C-alpha positions as CSV (number, residue, x, y, z in Angstrom):
1,M,-0.6,-25.9,10.3
2,S,2.6,-24.3,9.3
3,E,3.9,-21.0,10.6
4,K,2.7,-19.2,7.5
5,G,-0.8,-20.6,8.0
6,T,-0.8,-19.9,11.6
7,R,0.0,-16.1,10.8
8,K,-2.6,-16.2,8.2
9,A,-5.1,-17.5,10.4
10,A,-4.2,-14.9,13.0
11,L,-4.5,-12.3,10.6
12,R,-7.8,-13.1,9.4
13,G,-9.2,-13.3,13.0
14,S,-8.2,-9.6,13.6
15,N,-10.4,-6.5,13.6
16,D,-8.3,-4.9,10.9
17,Y,-8.7,-7.7,8.4
18,K,-12.5,-8.0,9.1
19,E,-12.9,-4.0,9.1
20,T,-10.8,-3.7,5.7
21,K,-12.2,-6.7,4.0
22,R,-15.7,-5.7,4.8
23,F,-15.3,-2.4,3.3
24,L,-13.2,-3.4,0.2
25,E,-14.5,-6.6,-1.1
26,P,-17.8,-4.8,-2.7
27,L,-15.6,-2.2,-4.3
28,I,-13.1,-4.8,-5.7
29,V,-15.8,-6.9,-7.2
30,K,-17.4,-4.2,-8.7
31,V,-14.4,-3.0,-10.8
32,L,-13.2,-6.8,-11.6
33,Y,-16.4,-8.1,-12.7
34,F,-18.0,-5.0,-14.1
35,V,-20.7,-5.4,-17.0
36,P,-21.5,-1.8,-18.4
37,R,-25.0,-0.9,-19.0
38,M,-26.0,0.5,-22.0
39,D,-25.7,4.0,-21.2
40,E,-22.2,3.2,-19.6
41,M,-21.1,1.9,-23.0
42,M,-21.9,5.4,-24.5
43,L,-20.1,7.2,-21.5
44,P,-17.2,5.1,-20.0
45,S,-17.3,5.1,-16.3
46,R,-14.5,4.9,-14.0
47,S,-14.5,1.1,-14.1
48,F,-13.2,1.5,-17.6
49,L,-10.6,3.8,-16.2
50,F,-9.6,1.0,-13.9
51,E,-9.3,-1.6,-16.9
52,E,-6.7,1.0,-18.4
53,N,-4.6,0.8,-15.4
54,L,-4.7,-3.2,-15.2
55,V,-1.3,-3.7,-16.7
56,E,0.6,-1.3,-14.3
57,F,-1.5,-2.2,-11.3
58,N,-0.5,-6.0,-11.7
59,A,3.1,-4.8,-12.4
60,K,3.2,-2.6,-9.3
61,W,1.9,-5.5,-7.1
62,K,4.6,-7.8,-8.4
63,E,7.2,-5.1,-7.7
64,A,5.9,-4.6,-4.2
65,E,6.1,-8.2,-3.6
66,R,9.8,-8.5,-4.6
67,I,10.5,-5.4,-2.4
68,S,8.9,-6.9,0.3
69,R,10.8,-10.1,0.0
70,I,14.1,-7.9,-0.1
71,L,13.1,-5.9,3.0
72,K,12.4,-8.7,5.1
73,D,15.6,-10.4,4.2
74,L,17.4,-7.5,5.6
75,K,16.3,-8.6,9.2
76,S,19.0,-11.2,8.9
77,V,21.8,-8.8,8.5
78,T,24.3,-8.7,11.3
79,Y,26.0,-5.2,12.3
80,P,29.2,-4.4,14.1
81,S,27.6,-2.0,16.5
82,Q,24.0,-1.2,17.8
83,E,24.4,2.2,16.5
84,L,24.6,1.1,13.1
85,E,21.9,-1.4,13.5
86,S,19.6,1.3,14.7
87,M,20.4,3.6,11.8
88,S,19.7,0.6,9.5
89,K,16.2,0.3,11.1
90,M,15.4,3.8,10.7
91,L,16.5,3.9,7.1
92,G,15.1,0.5,6.5
93,Y,11.6,2.0,7.8
94,L,11.9,5.0,5.5
95,G,12.3,2.8,2.5
96,M,9.8,0.4,3.6
97,V,7.1,3.3,3.6
98,E,8.6,5.2,0.5
99,S,8.6,1.9,-1.7
100,L,6.0,-0.8,-0.6
101,G,3.9,1.6,1.6
102,V,3.2,4.2,-1.0
103,T,2.6,1.6,-3.7
104,L,0.0,-0.1,-1.5
105,V,-1.7,3.2,-0.7
106,D,-2.0,4.3,-4.2
107,M,-3.5,0.7,-5.1
108,L,-6.2,1.5,-2.4
109,L,-6.7,4.9,-4.1
110,L,-7.1,3.6,-7.4
111,I,-9.8,1.1,-6.3
112,L,-11.7,4.0,-4.6
113,I,-11.3,6.1,-7.8
114,A,-12.8,3.2,-10.0
115,N,-15.7,3.1,-7.8
116,E,-16.6,6.9,-8.2
117,Y,-14.7,8.4,-5.3
118,E,-13.3,12.0,-6.3
119,V,-9.4,12.4,-5.8
120,H,-7.9,15.7,-7.1
121,T,-4.6,17.3,-7.5
122,R,-3.9,20.2,-5.7
123,G,-3.1,23.6,-7.3
124,P,-4.7,26.2,-9.6
125,Y,-5.4,23.8,-12.5
126,S,-6.6,20.9,-10.6
127,I,-7.3,17.7,-12.3
128,H,-9.5,14.4,-11.5
129,V,-6.8,11.5,-10.7
130,T,-7.3,8.5,-12.9
131,S,-3.9,6.9,-13.0
132,F,-1.0,5.8,-11.0
133,E,1.2,8.6,-12.6
134,E,-1.2,11.3,-11.3
135,L,-1.3,9.7,-7.9
136,A,2.5,10.4,-7.7
137,D,2.1,14.1,-7.9
138,I,-0.4,14.0,-4.6
139,D,1.3,14.6,-1.2
140,L,1.4,11.3,1.3
141,G,-0.3,13.2,4.0
142,F,-3.4,14.0,1.8
143,K,-3.4,10.3,0.5
144,L,-3.5,9.0,4.0
145,K,-6.2,11.4,5.0
146,F,-8.6,10.7,2.3
147,L,-8.4,7.1,2.9
148,K,-9.1,7.5,6.4
149,D,-11.9,9.8,5.8
150,N,-13.5,7.4,3.4
151,G,-13.1,4.5,5.9
152,I,-9.9,2.8,5.1
153,N,-8.0,2.9,8.3
154,I,-5.3,0.4,7.5
155,A,-3.3,2.8,5.7
156,E,-2.4,4.8,8.5
157,K,-0.9,1.4,10.0
158,I,1.1,0.9,6.9
159,V,2.6,4.5,7.1
160,D,3.4,6.1,10.1
161,R,3.7,9.6,8.6
162,E,5.1,11.2,11.9
163,L,8.0,8.6,12.1
164,R,8.5,8.9,8.2
165,N,9.0,12.7,8.4
166,I,11.6,12.1,11.6
167,I,13.5,10.0,9.4
168,A,13.4,11.9,6.1
169,H,14.4,15.2,7.7
170,L,17.2,13.6,10.0
171,K,15.2,14.8,13.3
172,F,16.8,12.2,15.5
173,R,19.9,10.9,17.2
174,I,21.1,7.4,18.1
175,L,22.8,6.8,21.2
176,E,25.7,4.4,21.7
177,N,23.5,1.7,23.2
178,G,21.2,2.0,20.1
179,D,18.5,3.9,21.7
180,I,17.0,6.3,19.3
181,R,15.7,9.9,20.4
182,D,13.8,12.4,18.6
183,R,14.2,16.1,18.9
184,G,12.1,16.2,22.1
185,N,14.2,13.4,23.5
186,N,11.4,10.8,23.2
187,R,12.5,7.2,22.7
188,V,11.5,6.0,19.1
189,L,10.4,2.5,19.2
190,V,11.3,1.6,15.7
191,D,11.1,-2.1,16.2
192,E,7.3,-1.7,17.2
193,K,6.8,0.4,14.1
194,I,8.5,-2.0,11.7
195,S,6.4,-4.9,13.2
196,R,3.3,-2.6,13.0
197,F,4.3,-2.0,9.4
198,W,4.4,-5.6,8.4
199,R,1.3,-6.7,10.1
200,A,-0.7,-4.0,8.4
201,V,1.0,-4.7,4.9
202,D,0.3,-8.4,5.5
203,T,-3.1,-7.9,6.5
204,L,-4.0,-5.8,3.1
205,K,-2.1,-8.5,1.0
206,L,-4.4,-11.2,2.6
207,V,-7.5,-9.0,2.0
208,F,-6.5,-8.6,-1.7
209,E,-5.8,-12.4,-1.8
210,D,-9.0,-13.4,-0.2
211,C,-11.1,-11.0,-2.5
212,L,-9.5,-12.6,-5.6
213,L,-8.1,-9.3,-6.5
214,L,-4.7,-10.9,-7.4
215,K,-5.9,-13.9,-9.1
216,R,-8.4,-11.6,-11.2
217,L,-5.6,-9.1,-12.1
218,A,-3.4,-12.1,-13.3
219,E,-6.1,-13.2,-15.3
220,L,-7.2,-9.7,-17.0
221,T,-3.5,-8.9,-17.7
222,K,-2.8,-12.1,-19.5
223,K,-6.0,-11.9,-21.5
224,D,-4.7,-8.3,-22.5
225,T,-1.5,-9.8,-23.4
226,D,-2.7,-12.6,-25.2
227,A,-5.0,-10.2,-27.3
228,V,-2.1,-7.7,-28.2
229,K,-0.1,-10.8,-29.6
230,K,-2.7,-12.2,-31.7
231,E,-3.1,-8.6,-33.3
């Protein structure tokens, strides 16, 4: 078995994979193979709203894959000092969270929304969120709490919000030997956080793959594109 195959087998055997797939699979099947009843034809459900987001959903997935390859390639870069290497890791983690991490969180939320879960924007004029564009206006902390409260625990392993905030607000210092310390002088084990990030990301991507989400997305997106061309 190849190294890639061995890793996939290990991920499939993990509790994170089993728990996430058990929760998401029926939700994914519902929105991707949705057959409306007569009353739903008269009053479109959230599943129809998911169809409206298909093209962007697929585009965001492809962009997430592209970013994933770039970020993983950064591991091969060499640095002239341990300080620079540690700074690169910290900024790299922030980039991972703000790009790939947020994209996957939003994809999870959209799957829940398509299954009648209620997500609202905050403020005096709160609205029901139904698109990626509207999700962009919601605080990341709220998104992570919503996913956890509704049974999706893997999101918090993709995004360590505490570390994200430490880096974003530069609340850390790097010693000459490369050690990273937060404001309380606690050591920041960024290598462990990065490994945890990729393990969670690869697990979620494997769940999407095994639930045929990615294949079905490509099929439905192509179908819509072909229909537009015929017009």
